[in-house]
All heavy atoms as a GROMACS GRO file, in nm:
protein
  617
    1VAL      N    1   0.472  -1.568  -1.144
    1VAL     CA    2   0.434  -1.561  -1.004
    1VAL      C    3   0.560  -1.534  -0.922
    1VAL      O    4   0.661  -1.602  -0.938
    1VAL     CB    5   0.369  -1.694  -0.958
    1VAL    CG1    6   0.338  -1.690  -0.810
    1VAL    CG2    7   0.245  -1.722  -1.039
    2ARG      N    8   0.549  -1.436  -0.838
    2ARG     CA    9   0.664  -1.398  -0.755
    2ARG      C   10   0.674  -1.487  -0.631
    2ARG      O   11   0.573  -1.529  -0.576
    2ARG     CB   12   0.649  -1.254  -0.707
    2ARG     CG   13   0.656  -1.152  -0.816
    2ARG     CD   14   0.634  -1.014  -0.755
    2ARG     NE   15   0.592  -0.921  -0.854
    2ARG     CZ   16   0.675  -0.833  -0.912
    2ARG    NH1   17   0.800  -0.829  -0.879
    2ARG    NH2   18   0.629  -0.750  -1.003
    3SER      N   19   0.795  -1.507  -0.587
    3SER     CA   20   0.816  -1.580  -0.463
    3SER      C   21   0.782  -1.487  -0.345
    3SER      O   22   0.765  -1.366  -0.362
    3SER     CB   23   0.962  -1.623  -0.452
    3SER     OG   24   1.045  -1.509  -0.431
    4ARG      N   25   0.770  -1.545  -0.229
    4ARG     CA   26   0.741  -1.465  -0.109
    4ARG      C   27   0.849  -1.359  -0.090
    4ARG      O   28   0.821  -1.244  -0.058
    4ARG     CB   29   0.734  -1.558   0.013
    4ARG     CG   30   0.696  -1.486   0.139
    4ARG     CD   31   0.665  -1.587   0.250
    4ARG     NE   32   0.599  -1.523   0.360
    4ARG     CZ   33   0.661  -1.478   0.468
    4ARG    NH1   34   0.791  -1.493   0.480
    4ARG    NH2   35   0.593  -1.420   0.564
    5ARG      N   36   0.973  -1.396  -0.111
    5ARG     CA   37   1.085  -1.303  -0.096
    5ARG      C   38   1.072  -1.188  -0.196
    5ARG      O   39   1.094  -1.072  -0.162
    5ARG     CB   40   1.216  -1.377  -0.114
    5ARG     CG   41   1.338  -1.288  -0.106
    5ARG     CD   42   1.464  -1.372  -0.129
    5ARG     NE   43   1.572  -1.292  -0.177
    5ARG     CZ   44   1.666  -1.240  -0.101
    5ARG    NH1   45   1.665  -1.261   0.028
    5ARG    NH2   46   1.762  -1.169  -0.154
    6GLN      N   47   1.037  -1.219  -0.320
    6GLN     CA   48   1.021  -1.114  -0.420
    6GLN      C   49   0.908  -1.020  -0.382
    6GLN      O   50   0.919  -0.898  -0.399
    6GLN     CB   51   0.994  -1.175  -0.558
    6GLN     CG   52   1.115  -1.243  -0.619
    6GLN     CD   53   1.079  -1.323  -0.742
    6GLN    OE1   54   0.981  -1.397  -0.743
    6GLN    NE2   55   1.160  -1.308  -0.846
    7ARG      N   56   0.798  -1.075  -0.330
    7ARG     CA   57   0.686  -0.989  -0.285
    7ARG      C   58   0.731  -0.899  -0.172
    7ARG      O   59   0.698  -0.780  -0.169
    7ARG     CB   60   0.567  -1.075  -0.243
    7ARG     CG   61   0.495  -1.138  -0.359
    7ARG     CD   62   0.362  -1.201  -0.318
    7ARG     NE   63   0.374  -1.298  -0.211
    7ARG     CZ   64   0.398  -1.428  -0.227
    7ARG    NH1   65   0.411  -1.478  -0.348
    7ARG    NH2   66   0.405  -1.508  -0.123
    8GLN      N   67   0.807  -0.953  -0.078
    8GLN     CA   68   0.856  -0.872   0.034
    8GLN      C   69   0.948  -0.761  -0.016
    8GLN      O   70   0.943  -0.650   0.035
    8GLN     CB   71   0.928  -0.960   0.136
    8GLN     CG   72   0.834  -1.050   0.213
    8GLN     CD   73   0.907  -1.148   0.301
    8GLN    OE1   74   1.019  -1.190   0.272
    8GLN    NE2   75   0.843  -1.188   0.409
    9MET      N   76   1.029  -0.790  -0.117
    9MET     CA   77   1.117  -0.689  -0.173
    9MET      C   78   1.036  -0.580  -0.241
    9MET      O   79   1.070  -0.462  -0.232
    9MET     CB   80   1.217  -0.752  -0.269
    9MET     CG   81   1.322  -0.835  -0.196
    9MET     SD   82   1.430  -0.930  -0.304
    9MET     CE   83   1.498  -0.806  -0.409
   10CYS      N   84   0.928  -0.617  -0.309
   10CYS     CA   85   0.841  -0.517  -0.374
   10CYS      C   86   0.780  -0.426  -0.268
   10CYS      O   87   0.776  -0.303  -0.286
   10CYS     CB   88   0.730  -0.584  -0.454
   10CYS     SG   89   0.788  -0.663  -0.603
   11ILE      N   90   0.733  -0.484  -0.160
   11ILE     CA   91   0.674  -0.404  -0.052
   11ILE      C   92   0.780  -0.310   0.003
   11ILE      O   93   0.757  -0.190   0.018
   11ILE     CB   94   0.615  -0.493   0.058
   11ILE    CG1   95   0.490  -0.565   0.006
   11ILE    CG2   96   0.582  -0.412   0.183
   11ILE    CD1   97   0.438  -0.674   0.098
   12ARG      N   98   0.898  -0.363   0.031
   12ARG     CA   99   1.005  -0.281   0.087
   12ARG      C  100   1.045  -0.169  -0.009
   12ARG      O  101   1.057  -0.054   0.030
   12ARG     CB  102   1.126  -0.369   0.118
   12ARG     CG  103   1.240  -0.290   0.183
   12ARG     CD  104   1.372  -0.363   0.176
   12ARG     NE  105   1.416  -0.366   0.038
   12ARG     CZ  106   1.485  -0.465  -0.016
   12ARG    NH1  107   1.519  -0.569   0.054
   12ARG    NH2  108   1.521  -0.460  -0.143
   13ASP      N  109   1.062  -0.202  -0.136
   13ASP     CA  110   1.114  -0.105  -0.231
   13ASP      C  111   1.009  -0.008  -0.283
   13ASP      O  112   1.039   0.108  -0.309
   13ASP     CB  113   1.178  -0.177  -0.350
   13ASP     CG  114   1.300  -0.259  -0.309
   13ASP    OD1  115   1.353  -0.236  -0.198
   13ASP    OD2  116   1.340  -0.347  -0.387
   14SER      N  117   0.887  -0.054  -0.300
   14SER     CA  118   0.785   0.031  -0.362
   14SER      C  119   0.689   0.094  -0.262
   14SER      O  120   0.638   0.202  -0.287
   14SER     CB  121   0.704  -0.049  -0.464
   14SER     OG  122   0.788  -0.090  -0.570
   15CYS      N  123   0.663   0.030  -0.152
   15CYS     CA  124   0.562   0.080  -0.057
   15CYS      C  125   0.625   0.155   0.061
   15CYS      O  126   0.579   0.262   0.098
   15CYS     CB  127   0.477  -0.034  -0.002
   15CYS     SG  128   0.394  -0.132  -0.128
   16MET      N  129   0.727   0.096   0.116
   16MET     CA  130   0.780   0.148   0.242
   16MET      C  131   0.852   0.280   0.229
   16MET      O  132   0.862   0.354   0.326
   16MET     CB  133   0.870   0.044   0.309
   16MET     CG  134   0.794  -0.079   0.357
   16MET     SD  135   0.661  -0.039   0.472
   16MET     CE  136   0.523  -0.113   0.388
   17ALA      N  137   0.898   0.315   0.110
   17ALA     CA  138   0.965   0.445   0.093
   17ALA      C  139   0.874   0.557   0.140
   17ALA      O  140   0.918   0.650   0.208
   17ALA     CB  141   1.005   0.465  -0.052
   18CYS      N  142   0.746   0.547   0.110
   18CYS     CA  143   0.650   0.652   0.149
   18CYS      C  144   0.576   0.617   0.278
   18CYS      O  145   0.548   0.704   0.359
   18CYS     CB  146   0.551   0.676   0.037
   18CYS     SG  147   0.628   0.742  -0.113
   19HIS      N  148   0.543   0.489   0.294
   19HIS     CA  149   0.458   0.450   0.407
   19HIS      C  150   0.534   0.432   0.538
   19HIS      O  151   0.474   0.398   0.639
   19HIS     CB  152   0.374   0.328   0.370
   19HIS     CG  153   0.269   0.360   0.269
   19HIS    ND1  154   0.156   0.432   0.299
   19HIS    CD2  155   0.262   0.333   0.136
   19HIS    CE1  156   0.083   0.448   0.190
   19HIS    NE2  157   0.146   0.390   0.090
   20THR      N  158   0.667   0.456   0.537
   20THR     CA  159   0.741   0.462   0.663
   20THR      C  160   0.788   0.604   0.693
   20THR      O  161   0.839   0.630   0.801
   20THR     CB  162   0.863   0.368   0.662
   20THR    OG1  163   0.947   0.400   0.553
   20THR    CG2  164   0.820   0.222   0.657
   21SER      N  165   0.768   0.695   0.599
   21SER     CA  166   0.813   0.833   0.618
   21SER      C  167   0.700   0.935   0.606
   21SER      O  168   0.717   1.050   0.646
   21SER     CB  169   0.922   0.867   0.516
   21SER     OG  170   0.867   0.864   0.385
   22GLY      N  171   0.588   0.894   0.549
   22GLY     CA  172   0.475   0.986   0.533
   22GLY      C  173   0.488   1.081   0.415
   22GLY      O  174   0.415   1.180   0.406
   23ILE      N  175   0.578   1.050   0.323
   23ILE     CA  176   0.596   1.136   0.204
   23ILE      C  177   0.462   1.157   0.135
   23ILE      O  178   0.384   1.064   0.119
   23ILE     CB  179   0.698   1.072   0.107
   23ILE    CG1  180   0.837   1.075   0.168
   23ILE    CG2  181   0.697   1.142  -0.029
   23ILE    CD1  182   0.942   1.002   0.086
   24ALA      N  183   0.437   1.281   0.094
   24ALA     CA  184   0.317   1.318   0.019
   24ALA      C  185   0.188   1.281   0.092
   24ALA      O  186   0.087   1.254   0.030
   24ALA     CB  187   0.319   1.258  -0.121
   25GLY      N  188   0.194   1.278   0.225
   25GLY     CA  189   0.074   1.248   0.303
   25GLY      C  190   0.038   1.101   0.311
   25GLY      O  191  -0.073   1.066   0.350
   26ALA      N  192   0.131   1.014   0.273
   26ALA     CA  193   0.104   0.869   0.278
   26ALA      C  194   0.075   0.827   0.422
   26ALA      O  195   0.149   0.863   0.513
   26ALA     CB  196   0.224   0.791   0.225
   27PRO      N  197  -0.031   0.749   0.443
   27PRO     CA  198  -0.056   0.697   0.577
   27PRO      C  199   0.056   0.600   0.615
   27PRO      O  200   0.096   0.517   0.535
   27PRO     CB  201  -0.191   0.626   0.564
   27PRO     CG  202  -0.205   0.594   0.420
   27PRO     CD  203  -0.130   0.700   0.346
   28MET      N  204   0.108   0.616   0.735
   28MET     CA  205   0.226   0.541   0.773
   28MET      C  206   0.193   0.403   0.827
   28MET      O  207   0.089   0.382   0.890
   28MET     CB  208   0.307   0.622   0.873
   28MET     CG  209   0.354   0.749   0.809
   28MET     SD  210   0.494   0.836   0.875
   28MET     CE  211   0.572   0.737   0.990
   29LEU      N  212   0.283   0.311   0.800
   29LEU     CA  213   0.277   0.177   0.855
   29LEU      C  214   0.271   0.190   1.007
   29LEU      O  215   0.351   0.262   1.066
   29LEU     CB  216   0.402   0.098   0.814
   29LEU     CG  217   0.416  -0.042   0.871
   29LEU    CD1  218   0.315  -0.135   0.804
   29LEU    CD2  219   0.556  -0.095   0.850
   30GLY      N  220   0.174   0.126   1.068
   30GLY     CA  221   0.159   0.129   1.212
   30GLY      C  222   0.066   0.237   1.264
   30GLY      O  223   0.031   0.237   1.381
   31ASP      N  224   0.024   0.329   1.177
   31ASP     CA  225  -0.066   0.438   1.218
   31ASP      C  226  -0.211   0.394   1.198
   31ASP      O  227  -0.272   0.421   1.094
   31ASP     CB  228  -0.035   0.564   1.139
   31ASP     CG  229  -0.117   0.686   1.184
   31ASP    OD1  230  -0.215   0.668   1.259
   31ASP    OD2  231  -0.081   0.797   1.142
   32ALA      N  232  -0.265   0.326   1.297
   32ALA     CA  233  -0.400   0.271   1.286
   32ALA      C  234  -0.504   0.379   1.255
   32ALA      O  235  -0.595   0.357   1.176
   32ALA     CB  236  -0.437   0.197   1.415
   33GLY      N  237  -0.489   0.495   1.315
   33GLY     CA  238  -0.586   0.603   1.292
   33GLY      C  239  -0.591   0.649   1.148
   33GLY      O  240  -0.699   0.670   1.092
   34ALA      N  241  -0.474   0.664   1.087
   34ALA     CA  242  -0.470   0.709   0.948
   34ALA      C  243  -0.535   0.606   0.856
   34ALA      O  244  -0.606   0.642   0.762
   34ALA     CB  245  -0.325   0.734   0.905
   35TRP      N  246  -0.513   0.479   0.884
   35TRP     CA  247  -0.573   0.375   0.801
   35TRP      C  248  -0.722   0.361   0.828
   35TRP      O  249  -0.800   0.335   0.737
   35TRP     CB  250  -0.499   0.242   0.820
   35TRP     CG  251  -0.365   0.248   0.753
   35TRP    CD1  252  -0.244   0.264   0.814
   35TRP    CD2  253  -0.340   0.245   0.613
   35TRP    NE1  254  -0.145   0.270   0.719
   35TRP    CE2  255  -0.201   0.258   0.595
   35TRP    CE3  256  -0.420   0.232   0.501
   35TRP    CZ2  257  -0.141   0.258   0.469
   35TRP    CZ3  258  -0.361   0.231   0.376
   35TRP    CH2  259  -0.223   0.244   0.360
   36THR      N  260  -0.763   0.379   0.953
   36THR     CA  261  -0.906   0.371   0.986
   36THR      C  262  -0.984   0.476   0.908
   36THR      O  263  -1.090   0.448   0.854
   36THR     CB  264  -0.927   0.390   1.138
   36THR    OG1  265  -0.860   0.284   1.206
   36THR    CG2  266  -1.074   0.388   1.174
   37ASP      N  267  -0.927   0.597   0.897
   37ASP     CA  268  -0.993   0.704   0.820
   37ASP      C  269  -1.013   0.661   0.675
   37ASP      O  270  -1.119   0.681   0.617
   37ASP     CB  271  -0.909   0.832   0.823
   37ASP     CG  272  -0.909   0.900   0.958
   37ASP    OD1  273  -0.994   0.865   1.044
   37ASP    OD2  274  -0.823   0.988   0.979
   38ARG      N  275  -0.913   0.600   0.616
   38ARG     CA  276  -0.924   0.558   0.477
   38ARG      C  277  -1.020   0.441   0.460
   38ARG      O  278  -1.088   0.430   0.359
   38ARG     CB  279  -0.786   0.524   0.422
   38ARG     CG  280  -0.709   0.652   0.390
   38ARG     CD  281  -0.561   0.632   0.394
   38ARG     NE  282  -0.491   0.755   0.356
   38ARG     CZ  283  -0.463   0.854   0.440
   38ARG    NH1  284  -0.501   0.847   0.566
   38ARG    NH2  285  -0.400   0.961   0.398
   39LEU      N  286  -1.025   0.356   0.559
   39LEU     CA  287  -1.112   0.238   0.550
   39LEU      C  288  -1.260   0.270   0.566
   39LEU      O  289  -1.344   0.185   0.536
   39LEU     CB  290  -1.068   0.133   0.653
   39LEU     CG  291  -0.937   0.064   0.619
   39LEU    CD1  292  -0.887  -0.016   0.738
   39LEU    CD2  293  -0.952  -0.025   0.497
   40THR      N  294  -1.293   0.392   0.607
   40THR     CA  295  -1.434   0.429   0.617
   40THR      C  296  -1.501   0.425   0.480
   40THR      O  297  -1.622   0.410   0.471
   40THR     CB  298  -1.454   0.570   0.679
   40THR    OG1  299  -1.390   0.666   0.597
   40THR    CG2  300  -1.400   0.575   0.821
   41LYS      N  301  -1.422   0.435   0.375
   41LYS     CA  302  -1.476   0.429   0.238
   41LYS      C  303  -1.483   0.285   0.187
   41LYS      O  304  -1.529   0.261   0.077
   41LYS     CB  305  -1.389   0.513   0.144
   41LYS     CG  306  -1.393   0.660   0.181
   41LYS     CD  307  -1.301   0.740   0.094
   41LYS     CE  308  -1.303   0.886   0.140
   41LYS     NZ  309  -1.198   0.965   0.080
   42GLY      N  310  -1.434   0.190   0.266
   42GLY     CA  311  -1.437   0.049   0.228
   42GLY      C  312  -1.303   0.000   0.178
   42GLY      O  313  -1.227   0.074   0.116
   43ILE      N  314  -1.276  -0.126   0.205
   43ILE     CA  315  -1.148  -0.185   0.165
   43ILE      C  316  -1.132  -0.188   0.014
   43ILE      O  317  -1.022  -0.168  -0.038
   43ILE     CB  318  -1.129  -0.327   0.227
   43ILE    CG1  319  -0.987  -0.378   0.203
   43ILE    CG2  320  -1.232  -0.425   0.171
   43ILE    CD1  321  -0.880  -0.302   0.274
   44GLU      N  322  -1.240  -0.207  -0.060
   44GLU     CA  323  -1.229  -0.209  -0.206
   44GLU      C  324  -1.182  -0.074  -0.260
   44GLU      O  325  -1.106  -0.070  -0.358
   44GLU     CB  326  -1.362  -0.251  -0.270
   44GLU     CG  327  -1.400  -0.395  -0.243
   44GLU     CD  328  -1.297  -0.497  -0.291
   44GLU    OE1  329  -1.236  -0.477  -0.399
   44GLU    OE2  330  -1.277  -0.597  -0.220
   45THR      N  331  -1.224   0.035  -0.196
   45THR     CA  332  -1.179   0.168  -0.238
   45THR      C  333  -1.030   0.184  -0.210
   45THR      O  334  -0.956   0.239  -0.292
   45THR     CB  335  -1.260   0.277  -0.166
   45THR    OG1  336  -1.397   0.263  -0.202
   45THR    CG2  337  -1.212   0.416  -0.201
   46VAL      N  338  -0.985   0.134  -0.096
   46VAL     CA  339  -0.843   0.140  -0.064
   46VAL      C  340  -0.762   0.062  -0.168
   46VAL      O  341  -0.661   0.110  -0.218
   46VAL     CB  342  -0.816   0.088   0.079
   46VAL    CG1  343  -0.667   0.080   0.109
   46VAL    CG2  344  -0.887   0.175   0.183
   47TYR      N  345  -0.809  -0.058  -0.201
   47TYR     CA  346  -0.741  -0.138  -0.304
   47TYR      C  347  -0.738  -0.064  -0.438
   47TYR      O  348  -0.634  -0.056  -0.503
   47TYR     CB  349  -0.811  -0.272  -0.324
   47TYR     CG  350  -0.803  -0.370  -0.210
   47TYR    CD1  351  -0.905  -0.462  -0.190
   47TYR    CD2  352  -0.695  -0.374  -0.122
   47TYR    CE1  353  -0.900  -0.555  -0.087
   47TYR    CE2  354  -0.690  -0.466  -0.017
   47TYR     CZ  355  -0.792  -0.556  -0.001
   47TYR     OH  356  -0.787  -0.649   0.100
   48THR      N  357  -0.852  -0.010  -0.480
   48THR     CA  358  -0.862   0.061  -0.608
   48THR      C  359  -0.769   0.180  -0.610
   48THR      O  360  -0.700   0.205  -0.710
   48THR     CB  361  -1.008   0.103  -0.635
   48THR    OG1  362  -1.088  -0.015  -0.643
   48THR    CG2  363  -1.021   0.182  -0.763
   49ASN      N  364  -0.766   0.256  -0.501
   49ASN     CA  365  -0.678   0.372  -0.494
   49ASN      C  366  -0.531   0.332  -0.504
   49ASN      O  367  -0.451   0.401  -0.568
   49ASN     CB  368  -0.702   0.451  -0.367
   49ASN     CG  369  -0.836   0.522  -0.368
   49ASN    OD1  370  -0.897   0.542  -0.472
   49ASN    ND2  371  -0.884   0.560  -0.251
   50ALA      N  372  -0.494   0.221  -0.440
   50ALA     CA  373  -0.355   0.174  -0.448
   50ALA      C  374  -0.320   0.129  -0.589
   50ALA      O  375  -0.210   0.156  -0.638
   50ALA     CB  376  -0.333   0.061  -0.348
   51ILE      N  377  -0.411   0.065  -0.655
   51ILE     CA  378  -0.386   0.017  -0.791
   51ILE      C  379  -0.381   0.133  -0.890
   51ILE      O  380  -0.292   0.140  -0.976
   51ILE     CB  381  -0.494  -0.087  -0.832
   51ILE    CG1  382  -0.475  -0.215  -0.749
   51ILE    CG2  383  -0.489  -0.116  -0.982
   51ILE    CD1  384  -0.592  -0.312  -0.755
   52ASN      N  385  -0.472   0.227  -0.879
   52ASN     CA  386  -0.483   0.336  -0.977
   52ASN      C  387  -0.410   0.462  -0.938
   52ASN      O  388  -0.389   0.550  -1.021
   52ASN     CB  389  -0.630   0.369  -1.000
   52ASN     CG  390  -0.705   0.254  -1.061
   52ASN    OD1  391  -0.653   0.179  -1.143
   52ASN    ND2  392  -0.829   0.235  -1.019
   53GLY      N  393  -0.374   0.474  -0.810
   53GLY     CA  394  -0.311   0.596  -0.759
   53GLY      C  395  -0.416   0.694  -0.710
   53GLY      O  396  -0.532   0.690  -0.754
   54ILE      N  397  -0.376   0.778  -0.618
   54ILE     CA  398  -0.464   0.880  -0.564
   54ILE      C  399  -0.380   0.991  -0.502
   54ILE      O  400  -0.276   0.964  -0.441
   54ILE     CB  401  -0.562   0.822  -0.458
   54ILE    CG1  402  -0.661   0.927  -0.412
   54ILE    CG2  403  -0.488   0.759  -0.342
   54ILE    CD1  404  -0.775   0.873  -0.328
   55ASN      N  405  -0.421   1.114  -0.525
   55ASN     CA  406  -0.348   1.231  -0.473
   55ASN      C  407  -0.200   1.217  -0.507
   55ASN      O  408  -0.166   1.205  -0.623
   55ASN     CB  409  -0.374   1.248  -0.323
   55ASN     CG  410  -0.521   1.269  -0.292
   55ASN    OD1  411  -0.594   1.329  -0.370
   55ASN    ND2  412  -0.566   1.216  -0.180
   56GLY      N  413  -0.112   1.216  -0.407
   56GLY     CA  414   0.032   1.208  -0.434
   56GLY      C  415   0.084   1.068  -0.460
   56GLY      O  416   0.201   1.050  -0.493
   57MET      N  417  -0.002   0.968  -0.445
   57MET     CA  418   0.043   0.829  -0.464
   57MET      C  419   0.031   0.790  -0.610
   57MET      O  420  -0.077   0.793  -0.668
   57MET     CB  421  -0.040   0.732  -0.381
   57MET     CG  422   0.005   0.589  -0.398
   57MET     SD  423  -0.095   0.477  -0.300
   57MET     CE  424  -0.034   0.321  -0.362
   58PRO      N  425   0.143   0.749  -0.670
   58PRO     CA  426   0.136   0.701  -0.808
   58PRO      C  427   0.069   0.564  -0.814
   58PRO      O  428   0.064   0.491  -0.715
   58PRO     CB  429   0.283   0.692  -0.850
   58PRO     CG  430   0.359   0.680  -0.723
   58PRO     CD  431   0.279   0.748  -0.617
   59ALA      N  432   0.020   0.529  -0.929
   59ALA     CA  433  -0.041   0.397  -0.949
   59ALA      C  434   0.056   0.289  -0.904
   59ALA      O  435   0.176   0.297  -0.931
   59ALA     CB  436  -0.076   0.378  -1.096
   60ARG      N  437   0.002   0.192  -0.834
   60ARG     CA  438   0.078   0.077  -0.787
   60ARG      C  439   0.196   0.114  -0.699
   60ARG      O  440   0.290   0.036  -0.682
   60ARG     CB  441   0.123  -0.011  -0.903
   60ARG     CG  442   0.006  -0.061  -0.983
   60ARG     CD  443   0.045  -0.146  -1.101
   60ARG     NE  444  -0.072  -0.177  -1.181
   60ARG     CZ  445  -0.164  -0.267  -1.148
   60ARG    NH1  446  -0.153  -0.336  -1.039
   60ARG    NH2  447  -0.269  -0.285  -1.225
   61GLY      N  448   0.194   0.235  -0.645
   61GLY     CA  449   0.302   0.277  -0.557
   61GLY      C  450   0.438   0.269  -0.624
   61GLY      O  451   0.538   0.242  -0.558
   62THR      N  452   0.444   0.288  -0.752
   62THR     CA  453   0.562   0.284  -0.839
   62THR      C  454   0.604   0.142  -0.879
   62THR      O  455   0.699   0.126  -0.953
   62THR     CB  456   0.685   0.359  -0.784
   62THR    OG1  457   0.740   0.287  -0.674
   62THR    CG2  458   0.652   0.502  -0.744
   63CYS      N  459   0.534   0.040  -0.834
   63CYS     CA  460   0.568  -0.098  -0.873
   63CYS      C  461   0.485  -0.134  -0.996
   63CYS      O  462   0.386  -0.206  -0.988
   63CYS     CB  463   0.541  -0.196  -0.759
   63CYS     SG  464   0.594  -0.364  -0.798
   64MET      N  465   0.525  -0.083  -1.110
   64MET     CA  466   0.445  -0.097  -1.230
   64MET      C  467   0.435  -0.241  -1.280
   64MET      O  468   0.343  -0.275  -1.352
   64MET     CB  469   0.500  -0.007  -1.342
   64MET     CG  470   0.494   0.142  -1.306
   64MET     SD  471   0.335   0.197  -1.236
   64MET     CE  472   0.228   0.173  -1.374
   65ASP      N  473   0.527  -0.327  -1.236
   65ASP     CA  474   0.516  -0.467  -1.278
   65ASP      C  475   0.446  -0.554  -1.174
   65ASP      O  476   0.436  -0.675  -1.191
   65ASP     CB  477   0.654  -0.525  -1.315
   65ASP     CG  478   0.749  -0.532  -1.197
   65ASP    OD1  479   0.730  -0.458  -1.098
   65ASP    OD2  480   0.844  -0.611  -1.204
   66CYS      N  481   0.394  -0.493  -1.069
   66CYS     CA  482   0.315  -0.567  -0.970
   66CYS      C  483   0.175  -0.591  -1.025
   66CYS      O  484   0.114  -0.500  -1.082
   66CYS     CB  485   0.305  -0.491  -0.839
   66CYS     SG  486   0.457  -0.484  -0.745
   67SER      N  487   0.125  -0.711  -1.004
   67SER     CA  488  -0.013  -0.741  -1.044
   67SER      C  489  -0.110  -0.679  -0.945
   67SER      O  490  -0.070  -0.636  -0.835
   67SER     CB  491  -0.034  -0.893  -1.045
   67SER     OG  492  -0.031  -0.943  -0.912
   68ASP      N  493  -0.237  -0.674  -0.982
   68ASP     CA  494  -0.339  -0.625  -0.888
   68ASP      C  495  -0.335  -0.705  -0.759
   68ASP      O  496  -0.343  -0.649  -0.649
   68ASP     CB  497  -0.479  -0.634  -0.950
   68ASP     CG  498  -0.503  -0.533  -1.061
   68ASP    OD1  499  -0.414  -0.451  -1.091
   68ASP    OD2  500  -0.614  -0.536  -1.117
   69ASP      N  501  -0.323  -0.837  -0.770
   69ASP     CA  502  -0.320  -0.922  -0.652
   69ASP      C  503  -0.200  -0.891  -0.562
   69ASP      O  504  -0.210  -0.896  -0.439
   69ASP     CB  505  -0.319  -1.070  -0.690
   69ASP     CG  506  -0.454  -1.117  -0.743
   69ASP    OD1  507  -0.557  -1.050  -0.718
   69ASP    OD2  508  -0.456  -1.221  -0.810
   70GLU      N  509  -0.088  -0.857  -0.622
   70GLU     CA  510   0.031  -0.822  -0.542
   70GLU      C  511   0.013  -0.688  -0.472
   70GLU      O  512   0.055  -0.672  -0.357
   70GLU     CB  513   0.155  -0.822  -0.630
   70GLU     CG  514   0.196  -0.961  -0.672
   70GLU     CD  515   0.303  -0.965  -0.778
   70GLU    OE1  516   0.304  -0.879  -0.868
   70GLU    OE2  517   0.387  -1.057  -0.770
   71VAL      N  518  -0.050  -0.593  -0.539
   71VAL     CA  519  -0.078  -0.464  -0.475
   71VAL      C  520  -0.175  -0.486  -0.358
   71VAL      O  521  -0.154  -0.432  -0.249
   71VAL     CB  522  -0.135  -0.362  -0.576
   71VAL    CG1  523  -0.179  -0.234  -0.507
   71VAL    CG2  524  -0.032  -0.332  -0.685
   72ILE      N  525  -0.277  -0.566  -0.380
   72ILE     CA  526  -0.374  -0.595  -0.274
   72ILE      C  527  -0.304  -0.665  -0.158
   72ILE      O  528  -0.328  -0.632  -0.040
   72ILE     CB  529  -0.490  -0.679  -0.330
   72ILE    CG1  530  -0.578  -0.590  -0.419
   72ILE    CG2  531  -0.572  -0.744  -0.218
   72ILE    CD1  532  -0.679  -0.664  -0.503
   73ALA      N  533  -0.215  -0.759  -0.186
   73ALA     CA  534  -0.140  -0.826  -0.079
   73ALA      C  535  -0.053  -0.728  -0.002
   73ALA      O  536  -0.040  -0.738   0.121
   73ALA     CB  537  -0.055  -0.939  -0.138
   74ALA      N  538   0.004  -0.631  -0.072
   74ALA     CA  539   0.085  -0.530  -0.004
   74ALA      C  540  -0.001  -0.444   0.089
   74ALA      O  541   0.038  -0.416   0.202
   74ALA     CB  542   0.156  -0.441  -0.107
   75ILE      N  543  -0.119  -0.405   0.042
   75ILE     CA  544  -0.212  -0.330   0.127
   75ILE      C  545  -0.249  -0.413   0.249
   75ILE      O  546  -0.248  -0.364   0.363
   75ILE     CB  547  -0.338  -0.289   0.048
   75ILE    CG1  548  -0.303  -0.186  -0.059
   75ILE    CG2  549  -0.447  -0.236   0.141
   75ILE    CD1  550  -0.257  -0.054  -0.007
   76ASP      N  551  -0.282  -0.538   0.227
   76ASP     CA  552  -0.318  -0.626   0.340
   76ASP      C  553  -0.204  -0.636   0.440
   76ASP      O  554  -0.227  -0.633   0.562
   76ASP     CB  555  -0.358  -0.765   0.290
   76ASP     CG  556  -0.492  -0.763   0.217
   76ASP    OD1  557  -0.569  -0.667   0.230
   76ASP    OD2  558  -0.518  -0.862   0.143
   77TYR      N  559  -0.081  -0.646   0.392
   77TYR     CA  560   0.036  -0.650   0.481
   77TYR      C  561   0.044  -0.523   0.564
   77TYR      O  562   0.064  -0.528   0.685
   77TYR     CB  563   0.164  -0.669   0.399
   77TYR     CG  564   0.288  -0.653   0.481
   77TYR    CD1  565   0.340  -0.761   0.552
   77TYR    CD2  566   0.354  -0.530   0.489
   77TYR    CE1  567   0.454  -0.746   0.631
   77TYR    CE2  568   0.467  -0.516   0.568
   77TYR     CZ  569   0.517  -0.622   0.637
   77TYR     OH  570   0.629  -0.606   0.715
   78ILE      N  571   0.030  -0.409   0.497
   78ILE     CA  572   0.038  -0.280   0.569
   78ILE      C  573  -0.074  -0.271   0.672
   78ILE      O  574  -0.050  -0.231   0.786
   78ILE     CB  575   0.035  -0.163   0.469
   78ILE    CG1  576   0.164  -0.161   0.387
   78ILE    CG2  577   0.016  -0.030   0.543
   78ILE    CD1  578   0.163  -0.063   0.271
   79LEU      N  579  -0.194  -0.306   0.633
   79LEU     CA  580  -0.308  -0.299   0.727
   79LEU      C  581  -0.289  -0.393   0.844
   79LEU      O  582  -0.318  -0.357   0.959
   79LEU     CB  583  -0.438  -0.328   0.654
   79LEU     CG  584  -0.482  -0.223   0.552
   79LEU    CD1  585  -0.606  -0.270   0.478
   79LEU    CD2  586  -0.506  -0.088   0.618
   80ASP      N  587  -0.241  -0.516   0.818
   80ASP     CA  588  -0.220  -0.612   0.925
   80ASP      C  589  -0.116  -0.562   1.026
   80ASP      O  590  -0.118  -0.601   1.142
   80ASP     CB  591  -0.173  -0.747   0.869
   80ASP     CG  592  -0.284  -0.823   0.800
   80ASP    OD1  593  -0.403  -0.788   0.816
   80ASP    OD2  594  -0.251  -0.920   0.726
   81ASN      N  595  -0.026  -0.476   0.980
   81ASN     CA  596   0.078  -0.423   1.066
   81ASN      C  597   0.048  -0.281   1.113
   81ASN      O  598   0.139  -0.210   1.158
   81ASN     CB  599   0.213  -0.431   0.994
   81ASN     CG  600   0.260  -0.572   0.983
   81ASN    OD1  601   0.317  -0.627   1.077
   81ASN    ND2  602   0.233  -0.637   0.870
   82SER      N  603  -0.076  -0.241   1.101
   82SER     CA  604  -0.117  -0.106   1.142
   82SER      C  605  -0.239  -0.110   1.233
   82SER      O  606  -0.324  -0.022   1.230
   82SER     CB  607  -0.147  -0.021   1.018
   82SER     OG  608  -0.032  -0.007   0.939
   83LYS      N  609  -0.251  -0.215   1.313
   83LYS     CA  610  -0.365  -0.229   1.403
   83LYS      C  611  -0.331  -0.182   1.542
   83LYS      O  612  -0.219  -0.179   1.582
   83LYS     CB  613  -0.411  -0.374   1.407
   83LYS     CG  614  -0.464  -0.419   1.274
   83LYS     CD  615  -0.509  -0.562   1.279
   83LYS     CE  616  -0.566  -0.602   1.142
   83LYS     NZ  617  -0.605  -0.738   1.134
   0.00000   0.00000   0.00000
């Protein structure tokens, strides 16, 4: 089980590289509209896509040692900061 600090480092290192720059069409942190479009398919689809990868996004956003729960927590963090 990772500590809160370790989870934050995973988000910073694995998620934010793309989700703060828009690399490969990644919806950006803080862009409510981009996330709203993705959420029309349901939150479970967003979670599944993050875990398995979709389009230019690799599985788990390159954090191959992140558990499903950690990937889901990262998505929740991004969504909470994109309203």
